[in-house]
Residue frames as a rotation matrix with the C-alpha (Angstrom) as fourth column:
UNK 1
-0.137 -0.979 0.148 55.13
-0.632 -0.028 -0.774 56.19
0.763 -0.200 -0.615 118.47
UNK 2
0.447 0.289 -0.846 55.48
0.275 0.856 0.438 53.09
0.851 -0.428 0.303 120.68
UNK 3
0.074 -0.376 0.924 56.02
-0.893 -0.437 -0.106 53.47
0.444 -0.817 -0.368 124.41
UNK 4
0.487 0.008 -0.873 57.58
0.071 0.996 0.049 50.36
0.870 -0.086 0.485 125.93
UNK 5
0.551 -0.271 0.789 58.50
-0.830 -0.280 0.483 49.67
0.090 -0.921 -0.379 129.56
UNK 6
0.297 -0.555 -0.777 61.38
0.010 0.815 -0.579 47.43
0.955 0.164 0.248 130.62
UNK 7
0.941 -0.111 0.318 63.00
-0.325 -0.054 0.944 46.24
-0.088 -0.992 -0.088 133.83
UNK 8
0.422 -0.865 -0.271 66.63
0.149 0.361 -0.921 45.67
0.895 0.348 0.281 134.67
UNK 9
0.786 -0.255 -0.563 69.33
0.601 0.100 0.793 46.00
-0.146 -0.962 0.232 137.31
UNK 10
0.843 -0.536 0.055 71.92
-0.522 -0.837 -0.161 48.70
0.132 0.107 -0.985 137.99
UNK 11
0.778 -0.624 -0.068 75.38
0.627 0.779 0.017 47.28
0.042 -0.056 0.998 137.31
UNK 12
-0.344 -0.933 -0.101 77.41
0.936 -0.349 0.035 50.49
-0.068 -0.083 0.994 137.30
UNK 13
0.823 0.544 -0.164 77.29
0.541 -0.838 -0.068 54.28
-0.174 -0.033 -0.984 137.67
UNK 14
-0.326 -0.890 0.318 79.55
0.926 -0.368 -0.083 56.95
0.191 0.267 0.944 136.18
UNK 15
0.538 0.580 -0.612 78.94
0.743 -0.669 0.019 60.21
-0.398 -0.465 -0.791 138.05
UNK 16
-0.111 -0.683 -0.722 81.74
0.097 -0.730 0.676 62.06
-0.989 0.005 0.147 136.22
UNK 17
-0.251 0.049 0.967 80.43
0.918 0.330 0.221 61.52
-0.308 0.943 -0.128 132.67
UNK 18
-0.316 0.127 -0.940 80.23
-0.124 -0.988 -0.092 64.63
-0.941 0.088 0.328 130.47
UNK 19
0.619 0.581 0.529 78.32
0.494 0.237 -0.837 65.23
-0.611 0.779 -0.140 127.24
UNK 20
0.172 -0.575 0.800 79.76
0.970 -0.044 -0.241 66.71
0.173 0.817 0.550 124.04
UNK 21
0.449 0.060 0.892 79.33
0.139 -0.990 -0.003 70.24
0.883 0.125 -0.453 125.44
UNK 22
-0.588 -0.808 0.048 81.14
0.018 -0.072 -0.997 69.48
0.809 -0.585 0.057 128.67
UNK 23
0.059 0.694 0.717 78.03
-0.875 -0.309 0.371 69.28
0.480 -0.650 0.590 130.84
UNK 24
-0.884 -0.366 0.290 78.17
-0.467 0.718 -0.516 66.79
-0.019 -0.592 -0.806 133.69
UNK 25
0.219 0.948 -0.231 75.53
-0.926 0.277 0.257 64.11
0.308 0.158 0.938 132.93
UNK 26
-0.454 -0.394 0.799 75.87
-0.697 0.716 -0.044 61.01
-0.555 -0.577 -0.600 135.14
UNK 27
-0.172 0.331 -0.928 75.28
-0.765 0.548 0.337 57.67
0.620 0.768 0.159 133.43
UNK 28
0.004 0.247 0.969 73.49
-0.767 0.622 -0.156 54.70
-0.642 -0.743 0.192 135.00
UNK 29
-0.629 -0.270 -0.729 74.38
-0.697 0.610 0.376 51.35
0.343 0.745 -0.572 133.42
UNK 30
0.041 0.788 0.614 71.38
-0.825 0.374 -0.425 49.02
-0.564 -0.489 0.665 133.49
UNK 31
-0.953 -0.297 -0.055 71.45
-0.286 0.829 0.480 45.32
-0.097 0.473 -0.876 132.59
UNK 32
-0.226 0.943 -0.244 68.15
-0.937 -0.142 0.318 44.46
0.265 0.300 0.916 130.92
UNK 33
-0.365 0.217 0.906 66.16
-0.455 0.807 -0.376 41.53
-0.813 -0.549 -0.196 132.30
UNK 34
0.677 0.695 -0.240 64.83
-0.513 0.211 -0.832 41.02
-0.528 0.687 0.500 128.76
UNK 35
0.925 -0.337 -0.173 68.01
0.029 0.518 -0.855 40.18
0.378 0.786 0.489 126.85
UNK 36
0.604 -0.713 -0.355 70.90
0.727 0.311 0.612 40.84
-0.326 -0.628 0.707 129.26
UNK 37
0.109 -0.560 0.821 72.16
0.707 -0.537 -0.460 43.86
0.699 0.631 0.337 127.31
UNK 38
-0.144 -0.251 -0.957 73.77
0.874 -0.485 -0.004 46.66
-0.464 -0.837 0.289 129.34
UNK 39
0.347 0.399 0.849 72.26
0.771 -0.637 -0.015 50.05
0.535 0.659 -0.529 128.51
UNK 40
-0.767 -0.534 -0.356 73.83
0.640 -0.670 -0.375 53.43
-0.038 -0.516 0.856 129.40
UNK 41
0.241 0.931 0.273 70.93
0.834 -0.343 0.433 55.62
0.497 0.123 -0.859 130.57
UNK 42
-0.518 -0.394 0.759 71.29
0.069 -0.904 -0.422 59.31
0.853 -0.166 0.495 131.40
UNK 43
-0.363 0.370 -0.855 70.50
0.931 0.102 -0.351 60.19
-0.043 -0.924 -0.381 135.02
UNK 44
-0.789 0.153 0.595 68.01
0.123 -0.909 0.397 63.06
0.601 0.387 0.699 134.55
UNK 45
-0.308 0.705 -0.639 65.89
0.951 0.225 -0.209 63.55
-0.004 -0.673 -0.740 137.69
UNK 46
0.421 0.451 0.787 63.84
0.325 -0.885 0.333 66.64
0.847 0.116 -0.519 138.55
UNK 47
-0.361 -0.665 0.654 65.15
-0.323 -0.568 -0.757 69.01
0.875 -0.484 -0.009 141.19
UNK 48
0.151 0.530 0.835 62.67
-0.957 -0.133 0.258 67.87
0.247 -0.838 0.487 143.84
UNK 49
0.890 0.172 0.423 63.63
-0.293 0.925 0.241 64.18
-0.350 -0.339 0.874 143.59
UNK 50
0.367 -0.854 -0.369 67.38
-0.726 -0.015 -0.687 63.86
0.582 0.520 -0.626 143.27
UNK 51
0.535 -0.235 0.811 68.38
-0.560 0.620 0.549 60.40
-0.633 -0.748 0.200 144.42
UNK 52
-0.095 -0.685 -0.723 71.39
-0.966 0.238 -0.098 58.66
0.240 0.689 -0.684 142.92
UNK 53
0.851 0.480 -0.214 70.83
-0.433 0.871 0.231 54.87
0.297 -0.103 0.949 142.60
UNK 54
0.047 -0.817 0.574 73.16
-0.825 0.292 0.484 52.14
-0.563 -0.497 -0.661 143.83
UNK 55
-0.505 -0.303 -0.808 74.61
-0.723 0.660 0.204 49.13
0.471 0.687 -0.553 142.09
UNK 56
-0.980 0.170 -0.108 72.29
0.199 0.897 -0.395 46.17
0.030 -0.408 -0.912 142.61
UNK 57
-0.432 0.875 -0.216 69.02
-0.249 -0.346 -0.905 48.08
-0.867 -0.337 0.368 142.60
UNK 58
-0.382 0.434 0.816 66.29
0.850 0.512 0.126 47.07
-0.363 0.742 -0.564 140.15
UNK 59
-0.790 -0.011 -0.613 65.09
-0.162 -0.961 0.226 49.60
-0.591 0.278 0.757 137.60
UNK 60
0.198 0.828 0.525 61.88
0.770 0.200 -0.605 50.36
-0.606 0.524 -0.598 135.73
UNK 61
-0.560 -0.428 -0.709 62.64
-0.112 -0.809 0.577 52.30
-0.821 0.403 0.405 132.56
UNK 62
0.521 0.783 0.339 60.90
0.332 0.180 -0.926 53.12
-0.786 0.595 -0.167 129.31
UNK 63
-0.759 -0.651 0.025 61.79
0.260 -0.266 0.928 53.72
-0.597 0.711 0.371 125.68
UNK 64
0.350 0.864 -0.363 59.67
-0.041 -0.373 -0.927 55.80
-0.936 0.339 -0.095 123.33
UNK 65
0.990 -0.011 -0.142 60.33
-0.140 0.099 -0.985 54.47
0.025 0.995 0.097 119.82
UNK 66
0.428 -0.904 -0.011 64.01
0.766 0.369 -0.526 54.92
0.479 0.217 0.850 119.00
UNK 67
0.444 -0.212 0.870 64.36
-0.271 -0.958 -0.095 57.99
0.854 -0.194 -0.483 121.19
UNK 68
-0.529 -0.764 0.369 66.24
-0.550 -0.022 -0.835 58.31
0.646 -0.645 -0.408 124.48
UNK 69
0.018 0.433 -0.901 65.58
0.521 0.765 0.378 55.87
0.853 -0.476 -0.212 127.27
UNK 70
-0.249 -0.036 0.968 64.48
-0.625 -0.757 -0.189 57.24
0.740 -0.652 0.167 130.65
UNK 71
-0.797 -0.074 -0.599 64.43
0.371 0.723 -0.582 55.69
0.476 -0.687 -0.549 134.12
UNK 72
0.112 0.933 0.341 61.08
-0.092 -0.332 0.939 55.76
0.989 -0.136 0.048 135.95
UNK 73
0.691 0.175 0.702 61.89
-0.698 -0.090 0.710 54.24
0.188 -0.980 0.060 139.36
UNK 74
-0.436 -0.837 -0.332 64.35
-0.536 0.538 -0.651 52.19
0.723 -0.105 -0.683 141.39
UNK 75
0.732 0.661 0.166 63.57
-0.554 0.436 0.709 49.27
0.396 -0.610 0.686 143.66
UNK 76
0.891 -0.242 -0.384 65.30
0.341 0.915 0.217 46.95
0.299 -0.324 0.898 146.11
UNK 77
-0.026 -0.999 -0.044 68.79
0.482 0.026 -0.876 46.75
0.876 -0.044 0.480 147.64
UNK 78
-0.863 -0.445 0.237 69.76
-0.012 -0.452 -0.892 47.71
0.504 -0.773 0.385 151.20
UNK 79
0.084 0.973 -0.215 66.55
0.215 0.193 0.957 46.39
0.973 -0.127 -0.193 152.72
UNK 80
-0.094 -0.165 -0.982 68.04
0.966 0.221 -0.130 46.73
0.239 -0.961 0.138 156.20
UNK 81
-0.931 -0.312 -0.191 67.90
0.349 -0.914 -0.209 50.52
-0.110 -0.261 0.959 155.87
UNK 82
-0.443 0.853 0.276 64.16
-0.051 -0.331 0.942 50.64
0.895 0.403 0.190 155.17
UNK 83
-0.928 0.108 0.357 62.26
-0.371 -0.185 -0.910 51.71
-0.032 -0.977 0.212 158.28
UNK 84
-0.429 0.771 -0.471 59.46
-0.063 0.494 0.867 49.21
0.901 0.402 -0.163 158.62
UNK 85
-0.372 0.317 -0.872 56.91
0.767 0.634 -0.096 48.29
0.523 -0.705 -0.479 161.25
UNK 86
0.580 0.785 -0.219 55.01
0.745 -0.402 0.531 50.08
0.329 -0.471 -0.818 163.97
UNK 87
0.622 -0.384 -0.682 58.00
0.396 -0.598 0.697 51.93
-0.676 -0.704 -0.220 165.41
UNK 88
-0.466 -0.837 0.288 60.03
0.680 -0.130 0.722 52.39
-0.566 0.532 0.630 162.24
UNK 89
-0.966 0.239 -0.097 57.39
-0.245 -0.731 0.637 53.96
0.082 0.639 0.764 160.03
UNK 90
-0.548 0.833 0.080 53.70
0.373 0.329 -0.867 54.24
-0.749 -0.446 -0.491 160.89
UNK 91
0.034 0.686 0.727 50.68
0.991 0.072 -0.114 54.96
-0.130 0.724 -0.678 158.73
UNK 92
0.871 0.405 0.277 50.90
0.468 -0.856 -0.219 58.31
0.149 0.320 -0.936 156.94
UNK 93
0.582 -0.726 -0.367 54.51
-0.054 -0.484 0.873 58.96
-0.811 -0.489 -0.320 157.94
UNK 94
0.947 -0.311 0.079 57.29
0.084 0.002 -0.996 59.80
0.310 0.950 0.028 155.49
UNK 95
0.511 -0.857 -0.066 61.06
0.164 0.022 0.986 59.32
-0.844 -0.514 0.152 155.54
UNK 96
0.886 -0.429 -0.177 63.75
-0.295 -0.226 -0.928 60.67
0.359 0.874 -0.327 153.24
UNK 97
0.572 -0.701 0.425 66.95
-0.291 0.311 0.905 58.69
-0.767 -0.641 -0.026 153.63
UNK 98
-0.002 -0.650 -0.760 70.01
-1.000 -0.002 0.005 57.96
-0.005 0.760 -0.650 151.55
UNK 99
0.806 0.355 -0.474 70.13
-0.428 0.902 -0.054 54.39
0.408 0.246 0.879 150.25
UNK 100
-0.185 -0.908 -0.375 73.50
-0.044 0.389 -0.920 53.97
0.982 -0.154 -0.112 151.94
UNK 101
0.366 0.473 -0.801 71.65
0.735 0.381 0.561 54.38
0.570 -0.794 -0.208 155.23
UNK 102
-0.575 -0.679 -0.455 73.53
0.818 -0.468 -0.335 57.52
0.015 -0.565 0.825 156.29
UNK 103
-0.930 0.202 -0.308 71.19
-0.090 -0.935 -0.342 60.18
-0.357 -0.290 0.888 157.60
UNK 104
-0.527 0.807 0.269 67.42
0.757 0.301 0.580 60.59
0.387 0.509 -0.769 157.32
UNK 105
-0.880 0.424 0.214 64.55
-0.466 -0.857 -0.218 63.04
0.091 -0.292 0.952 157.67
UNK 106
-0.710 0.661 -0.243 61.27
0.656 0.746 0.113 61.85
0.256 -0.080 -0.963 159.17
UNK 107
-0.636 0.658 0.402 57.84
-0.640 -0.741 0.201 63.50
0.430 -0.130 0.893 159.27
UNK 108
-0.983 0.143 -0.112 55.84
0.182 0.806 -0.564 61.73
0.010 -0.575 -0.818 162.00
UNK 109
-0.293 0.956 -0.004 52.12
0.787 0.244 0.567 61.16
0.544 0.163 -0.823 162.63
UNK 110
0.267 0.419 -0.868 52.00
0.913 -0.399 0.088 63.70
-0.310 -0.816 -0.489 165.44
UNK 111
0.947 0.134 0.293 53.35
0.257 -0.862 -0.436 66.50
0.194 0.488 -0.851 163.23
UNK 112
0.579 -0.807 -0.116 56.87
-0.255 -0.315 0.914 66.38
-0.774 -0.500 -0.388 164.60
UNK 113
0.873 -0.420 -0.250 59.89
-0.196 0.168 -0.966 66.31
0.447 0.892 0.064 162.30
UNK 114
0.699 -0.664 0.266 63.26
-0.110 0.267 0.957 64.74
-0.707 -0.698 0.114 162.95
UNK 115
0.697 -0.617 -0.365 66.67
-0.476 -0.018 -0.879 64.93
0.536 0.787 -0.306 161.28
UNK 116
0.778 -0.398 0.486 69.12
-0.244 0.520 0.818 62.22
-0.579 -0.755 0.308 162.36
UNK 117
0.001 -0.863 -0.505 72.69
-0.995 -0.050 0.084 61.45
-0.097 0.503 -0.859 161.32
UNK 118
0.268 0.115 -0.957 73.50
-0.576 0.815 -0.064 58.03
0.772 0.569 0.285 159.93
UNK 119
-0.622 -0.560 -0.547 75.20
0.116 0.625 -0.772 56.88
0.774 -0.544 -0.324 163.13
UNK 120
0.360 0.914 -0.189 72.16
0.440 0.013 0.898 58.09
0.823 -0.406 -0.398 165.12
UNK 121
-0.374 -0.580 -0.724 74.47
0.922 -0.143 -0.361 60.08
0.105 -0.802 0.588 167.42
UNK 122
-0.916 0.018 -0.401 73.21
0.056 -0.984 -0.172 63.56
-0.398 -0.180 0.900 166.51
UNK 123
-0.353 0.863 0.361 69.60
0.921 0.253 0.295 64.63
0.163 0.437 -0.884 165.98
UNK 124
-0.971 0.234 -0.039 67.38
-0.228 -0.966 -0.124 67.67
-0.067 -0.112 0.992 165.50
UNK 125
-0.570 0.818 -0.076 63.72
0.792 0.572 0.213 67.26
0.217 0.062 -0.974 166.46
UNK 126
-0.918 0.341 0.201 60.88
-0.355 -0.934 -0.036 69.75
0.175 -0.105 0.979 166.21
UNK 127
-0.490 0.815 -0.309 57.46
0.787 0.566 0.246 69.34
0.375 -0.122 -0.919 167.85
UNK 128
0.414 0.744 0.524 54.72
0.347 -0.661 0.665 71.39
0.841 -0.094 -0.532 169.48
UNK 129
0.795 -0.191 -0.576 56.98
0.571 -0.084 0.816 71.58
-0.204 -0.978 0.042 172.56
UNK 130
0.669 -0.602 -0.436 59.76
-0.562 -0.794 0.233 73.32
-0.486 0.089 -0.869 170.59
UNK 131
0.646 -0.545 -0.535 63.09
-0.399 0.356 -0.845 72.25
0.651 0.759 0.013 169.12
UNK 132
0.780 -0.421 0.463 65.47
-0.293 0.408 0.865 69.74
-0.553 -0.810 0.195 170.66
UNK 133
0.548 -0.701 -0.457 69.09
-0.588 0.065 -0.806 69.30
0.594 0.711 -0.376 169.54
UNK 134
0.805 -0.332 0.492 71.19
-0.234 0.585 0.777 66.35
-0.546 -0.740 0.393 170.67
UNK 135
0.799 -0.595 -0.086 74.79
0.143 0.328 -0.934 65.55
0.584 0.734 0.347 169.79
UNK 136
0.246 -0.798 -0.550 78.37
0.965 0.252 0.066 65.41
0.086 -0.547 0.833 171.08
UNK 137
-0.695 -0.491 -0.525 78.80
0.511 -0.851 0.120 69.09
-0.506 -0.185 0.842 170.19
UNK 138
0.423 0.832 0.358 76.41
0.898 -0.332 -0.289 71.89
-0.122 0.444 -0.888 169.28
UNK 139
-0.668 -0.669 -0.327 77.68
0.566 -0.741 0.361 75.06
-0.484 0.056 0.874 167.55
UNK 140
0.584 0.782 0.219 75.55
0.785 -0.474 -0.400 78.11
-0.209 0.405 -0.890 166.72
UNK 141
-0.439 -0.827 -0.350 77.41
0.594 -0.560 0.578 80.77
-0.674 0.046 0.737 164.73
UNK 142
0.706 0.693 -0.143 76.35
0.403 -0.560 -0.724 83.94
-0.582 0.454 -0.674 162.91
UNK 143
0.448 -0.513 0.732 77.92
0.757 -0.218 -0.616 85.94
0.475 0.830 0.291 160.10
UNK 144
0.708 -0.139 0.692 78.63
-0.322 -0.936 0.142 88.60
0.629 -0.323 -0.707 162.74
UNK 145
-0.249 -0.897 -0.365 81.22
-0.107 0.400 -0.910 86.26
0.962 -0.188 -0.196 164.28
UNK 146
-0.184 0.284 0.941 79.06
-0.983 -0.069 -0.172 85.55
0.016 -0.956 0.292 167.34
UNK 147
-0.203 0.066 -0.977 78.95
-0.312 0.941 0.128 81.93
0.928 0.331 -0.171 168.48
UNK 148
0.281 0.268 0.921 77.63
-0.945 0.243 0.218 79.63
-0.165 -0.932 0.322 171.18
UNK 149
-0.194 -0.434 -0.880 79.45
-0.532 0.800 -0.277 76.31
0.824 0.414 -0.386 171.60
UNK 150
0.557 0.339 0.758 78.20
-0.805 0.444 0.393 73.42
-0.204 -0.829 0.520 173.75
UNK 151
-0.240 -0.815 -0.528 81.06
-0.873 0.419 -0.250 70.91
0.425 0.401 -0.812 173.93
UNK 152
0.295 0.317 -0.901 81.00
-0.113 0.948 0.297 67.17
0.949 0.014 0.316 174.52
UNK 153
-0.534 -0.602 -0.594 83.00
0.515 0.325 -0.793 67.58
0.670 -0.729 0.137 177.74
UNK 154
0.219 0.743 -0.632 80.27
0.974 -0.124 0.192 69.82
0.064 -0.657 -0.751 179.23
UNK 155
-0.572 -0.466 -0.675 82.04
0.514 -0.845 0.147 73.16
-0.639 -0.263 0.723 178.76
UNK 156
0.495 0.783 0.377 80.10
0.851 -0.347 -0.395 76.10
-0.179 0.516 -0.838 177.28
UNK 157
-0.618 -0.717 -0.323 81.52
0.579 -0.693 0.430 79.09
-0.532 0.078 0.843 175.39
UNK 158
0.653 0.721 0.232 79.66
0.730 -0.518 -0.446 82.24
-0.201 0.460 -0.865 174.32
UNK 159
-0.180 -0.840 -0.512 81.90
0.489 -0.528 0.694 84.65
-0.853 -0.126 0.506 172.42
UNK 160
0.962 0.274 -0.001 82.35
0.145 -0.514 -0.845 87.31
-0.232 0.813 -0.534 169.75
UNK 161
0.064 -0.988 0.139 85.54
0.712 0.143 0.687 87.51
-0.699 0.055 0.713 167.70
UNK 162
0.137 -0.129 -0.982 87.09
-0.462 -0.886 0.052 90.07
-0.876 0.446 -0.181 165.37
UNK 163
0.801 0.193 -0.567 87.74
-0.596 0.168 -0.785 89.59
-0.056 0.967 0.249 161.68
UNK 164
-0.006 -0.889 -0.458 91.17
-0.702 0.330 -0.631 88.10
0.712 0.318 -0.626 162.39
UNK 165
0.194 0.205 -0.959 89.87
0.230 0.941 0.248 85.76
0.954 -0.269 0.135 165.10
UNK 166
-0.857 -0.506 0.095 90.79
0.053 -0.270 -0.961 87.76
0.512 -0.819 0.258 168.22
UNK 167
-0.186 0.799 -0.572 88.32
0.938 0.318 0.139 87.39
0.293 -0.511 -0.808 171.09
UNK 168
-0.483 0.126 0.867 86.40
-0.042 -0.992 0.120 90.62
0.875 0.022 0.484 171.72
UNK 169
-0.237 0.417 0.877 84.18
-0.970 -0.157 -0.188 89.29
0.059 -0.895 0.442 174.50
UNK 170
-0.314 0.048 -0.948 83.63
-0.210 0.970 0.119 85.84
0.926 0.237 -0.295 175.97
UNK 171
0.153 0.344 0.926 81.81
-0.984 0.140 0.111 83.97
-0.091 -0.929 0.360 178.71
UNK 172
-0.181 -0.319 -0.930 83.11
-0.481 0.854 -0.199 80.47
0.858 0.412 -0.308 179.40
UNK 173
0.560 0.301 0.772 82.00
-0.805 0.420 0.420 77.66
-0.198 -0.856 0.477 181.72
UNK 174
-0.290 -0.780 -0.555 84.79
-0.845 0.481 -0.234 75.10
0.450 0.401 -0.798 181.93
UNK 175
0.111 0.327 -0.939 84.76
-0.071 0.945 0.320 71.45
0.991 0.031 0.128 182.98
UNK 176
-0.635 -0.404 -0.659 85.79
0.613 0.256 -0.748 72.31
0.471 -0.878 0.085 186.56
UNK 177
0.316 0.914 -0.255 82.70
0.929 -0.243 0.280 74.49
0.194 -0.325 -0.926 187.13
UNK 178
-0.455 -0.473 -0.754 84.64
0.530 -0.825 0.198 77.72
-0.716 -0.310 0.626 186.78
UNK 179
0.608 0.639 0.471 83.04
0.785 -0.395 -0.476 80.69
-0.118 0.660 -0.742 185.01
UNK 180
-0.438 -0.789 -0.431 85.18
0.612 -0.613 0.500 83.32
-0.659 -0.044 0.751 183.33
UNK 181
0.764 0.635 0.116 84.17
0.557 -0.558 -0.615 86.58
-0.326 0.535 -0.780 181.64
UNK 182
-0.396 -0.915 -0.070 86.51
0.665 -0.339 0.665 88.37
-0.633 0.217 0.743 179.24
UNK 183
0.701 0.651 0.290 85.85
0.683 -0.498 -0.534 91.66
-0.204 0.573 -0.794 177.44
UNK 184
-0.350 -0.786 0.509 87.86
0.879 -0.464 -0.113 94.21
0.325 0.407 0.853 175.47
UNK 185
-0.176 0.387 0.905 85.38
-0.062 -0.922 0.383 96.84
0.982 0.011 0.186 176.67
UNK 186
-0.635 0.004 0.773 83.73
-0.736 -0.310 -0.603 97.43
0.236 -0.951 0.200 180.05
UNK 187
-0.582 0.519 -0.627 81.84
0.515 0.831 0.210 94.96
0.630 -0.200 -0.750 182.21
UNK 188
-0.686 0.442 0.578 78.75
-0.609 -0.784 -0.124 96.65
0.398 -0.436 0.807 183.63
UNK 189
-0.626 0.524 -0.577 76.52
0.633 0.774 0.016 95.02
0.455 -0.356 -0.816 186.25
UNK 190
-0.698 0.491 0.521 73.28
-0.577 -0.817 -0.004 96.74
0.424 -0.304 0.853 187.26
UNK 191
-0.258 0.643 -0.721 70.94
0.485 0.732 0.479 95.35
0.836 -0.226 -0.500 189.88
UNK 192
0.658 0.562 0.502 68.97
-0.200 -0.512 0.835 96.32
0.726 -0.650 -0.225 192.96
UNK 193
0.659 -0.540 0.523 71.50
-0.565 0.104 0.819 94.39
-0.497 -0.835 -0.236 195.02
UNK 194
0.428 -0.621 -0.657 74.83
-0.487 0.454 -0.746 92.85
0.762 0.639 -0.108 194.03
UNK 195
0.767 -0.078 0.637 75.80
-0.563 0.395 0.726 89.99
-0.308 -0.915 0.259 196.33
UNK 196
0.170 -0.792 -0.587 79.27
-0.595 0.392 -0.701 88.44
0.786 0.468 -0.405 196.25
UNK 197
0.822 0.168 0.544 79.43
-0.545 0.510 0.666 85.30
-0.166 -0.844 0.511 198.35
UNK 198
0.752 -0.653 0.090 83.06
0.659 0.738 -0.149 84.16
0.031 0.171 0.985 198.51
UNK 199
0.049 -0.822 -0.568 86.57
0.510 -0.469 0.722 85.56
-0.859 -0.325 0.396 198.50
UNK 200
0.927 0.254 0.275 87.08
0.370 -0.501 -0.783 88.48
-0.061 0.827 -0.558 196.11
UNK 201
-0.097 -0.977 -0.190 90.42
0.633 -0.208 0.746 89.45
-0.768 -0.048 0.639 194.58
UNK 202
0.836 0.368 0.406 90.80
0.542 -0.444 -0.713 92.46
-0.083 0.817 -0.571 192.33
UNK 203
0.409 -0.724 -0.556 93.45
-0.375 -0.689 0.620 94.58
-0.832 -0.045 -0.554 190.66
UNK 204
0.548 -0.248 -0.799 95.51
-0.821 0.022 -0.570 94.32
0.159 0.968 -0.192 187.46
UNK 205
-0.412 -0.729 -0.547 96.71
-0.636 0.660 -0.400 90.73
0.652 0.183 -0.735 187.20
UNK 206
-0.397 0.272 0.877 94.44
-0.833 0.295 -0.469 89.31
-0.386 -0.916 0.109 189.89
UNK 207
0.689 0.721 -0.071 92.86
-0.672 0.600 -0.434 86.86
-0.271 0.347 0.898 187.38
UNK 208
0.231 -0.704 -0.671 96.25
-0.552 0.473 -0.686 85.28
0.801 0.529 -0.280 186.67
UNK 209
0.919 0.188 -0.346 96.73
0.132 0.680 0.721 82.27
0.371 -0.708 0.601 188.99
UNK 210
0.074 -0.971 -0.227 100.46
0.869 0.174 -0.463 83.00
0.489 -0.163 0.857 189.17
UNK 211
-0.604 -0.301 0.738 99.94
0.086 -0.945 -0.316 86.68
0.792 -0.127 0.597 190.04
UNK 212
0.379 0.922 0.079 97.05
0.022 -0.094 0.995 86.02
0.925 -0.376 -0.056 192.42
UNK 213
0.256 -0.334 -0.907 99.38
0.917 0.381 0.118 85.39
0.306 -0.862 0.404 195.37
UNK 214
-0.788 -0.580 0.208 100.22
0.510 -0.803 -0.308 89.10
0.345 -0.136 0.929 195.28
UNK 215
-0.415 0.735 0.537 96.64
-0.488 -0.678 0.550 89.98
0.768 -0.034 0.640 196.11
UNK 216
-0.985 0.170 -0.030 94.69
0.107 0.466 -0.878 89.41
-0.136 -0.868 -0.477 199.29
UNK 217
-0.320 0.938 0.132 90.94
0.899 0.256 0.355 88.89
0.299 0.232 -0.926 199.58
UNK 218
-0.524 0.295 0.799 88.83
-0.187 -0.955 0.230 92.01
0.831 -0.029 0.555 199.73
UNK 219
-0.619 0.294 -0.728 87.39
0.768 0.419 -0.484 92.44
0.163 -0.859 -0.486 203.22
UNK 220
0.261 0.769 0.583 84.57
0.365 -0.638 0.678 94.47
0.893 0.036 -0.448 204.76
UNK 221
-0.856 -0.509 -0.090 84.96
0.306 -0.359 -0.882 96.93
0.417 -0.782 0.463 207.61
UNK 222
-0.208 0.803 0.558 82.52
-0.555 -0.567 0.609 98.88
0.806 -0.183 0.564 209.72
UNK 223
-0.173 0.166 0.971 80.89
-0.978 0.085 -0.188 97.74
-0.114 -0.982 0.148 212.99
UNK 224
0.555 0.495 0.668 79.70
-0.452 0.854 -0.258 94.46
-0.698 -0.159 0.698 211.50
UNK 225
0.605 -0.365 -0.707 82.45
-0.722 0.123 -0.681 93.81
0.336 0.923 -0.189 208.96
UNK 226
0.836 -0.361 -0.412 84.96
0.378 0.925 -0.044 91.02
0.397 -0.119 0.910 208.91
UNK 227
-0.327 -0.920 -0.216 87.65
0.888 -0.221 -0.403 93.58
0.323 -0.323 0.889 209.81
UNK 228
0.670 0.686 -0.283 86.08
0.742 -0.622 0.251 96.27
-0.004 -0.378 -0.926 212.03
UNK 229
0.369 -0.487 0.792 87.44
0.177 -0.799 -0.574 99.81
0.912 0.353 -0.209 211.98
UNK 230
-0.453 -0.509 -0.732 89.71
0.885 -0.156 -0.439 101.21
0.110 -0.846 0.521 214.58
UNK 231
0.549 0.836 0.004 87.46
0.828 -0.544 0.133 103.96
0.114 -0.070 -0.991 215.99
UNK 232
0.371 -0.500 -0.782 90.45
0.283 -0.741 0.609 106.21
-0.884 -0.448 -0.133 216.62
UNK 233
-0.620 -0.746 -0.243 92.20
-0.053 -0.269 0.962 105.98
-0.783 0.609 0.127 213.27
UNK 234
0.297 0.818 -0.493 89.21
-0.694 -0.170 -0.700 104.97
-0.656 0.550 0.517 211.10
UNK 235
-0.239 -0.469 -0.850 91.26
-0.907 0.421 0.023 102.16
0.347 0.776 -0.526 209.52
UNK 236
0.647 0.390 -0.655 90.76
-0.194 0.915 0.353 98.38
0.737 -0.102 0.668 209.69
UNK 237
0.979 -0.199 0.032 92.21
0.017 0.239 0.971 96.76
-0.201 -0.950 0.237 212.75
UNK 238
0.467 -0.875 -0.131 95.86
-0.881 -0.446 -0.160 97.69
0.081 0.190 -0.978 213.00
UNK 239
-0.296 -0.703 0.647 98.28
-0.677 0.632 0.377 94.88
-0.674 -0.326 -0.663 212.27
UNK 240
0.399 0.460 0.793 96.22
0.266 0.770 -0.580 93.09
-0.878 0.442 0.185 209.61
UNK 241
-0.471 -0.748 -0.467 98.62
-0.258 -0.389 0.884 93.18
-0.843 0.538 -0.010 206.65
UNK 242
-0.762 0.170 0.624 96.18
0.578 0.613 0.539 91.47
-0.291 0.771 -0.566 204.23
UNK 243
0.262 0.902 -0.342 93.60
0.559 -0.431 -0.708 94.24
-0.786 -0.005 -0.618 204.19
UNK 244
-0.726 -0.507 0.464 93.61
0.652 -0.296 0.698 95.66
-0.216 0.810 0.545 200.64
UNK 245
-0.684 0.582 0.440 90.18
-0.118 -0.683 0.721 97.28
0.720 0.441 0.536 200.45
UNK 246
-0.815 0.462 -0.350 87.27
0.493 0.233 -0.838 98.04
-0.306 -0.856 -0.418 202.71
UNK 247
-0.202 0.825 0.527 83.68
0.725 -0.236 0.647 99.26
0.658 0.513 -0.551 202.53
């Protein structure tokens, strides 16, 4: 049985082609450099090397007697997307990239790996120093409906939601450097010392900016407090109408 190799050029691709049993078998149309005939060749790669060619690429294919023709390799087209030279691709390095130039995976000389989007805006890089993620937005989410979101505007949200999307607990850092904590359950803080440096407002509705005017800052009493006690009555200094709580 004769085995003959030929070369040609991809002139068309039908990714929706189906065989007589309804199986999706893409067809690559190759124009032979030998006689100019256009051959429909089944696209039958192995699972580990699935790359769909592009129109304009050159092809090496073979025919075994009168049996089916098979493609061996593709060459050429989109040269600008090939990473050449000292900084593009060095000795021993490997890159997997779509021939349209959108997105690539690189294994570097130093053992690091990098995944980059086609516009080079977002990347994931792993090295001996750890993992580094860069992009306008980073979202980590689990099947347990827990998520961490790092937004392009600098805000950060850590939250857990219910099955219907209601927030169960959340910590948020907004763009104005405010930090808010929300929880359907209790908020428990345990420490050797708890230091609050700033005005403190508390009570139902105190977190609502509109309702906040109904509350006054919490103050301290005692000999060294901001509102010392009246030694006769034991209350903060008489006449201070804003005193809502004392220590």
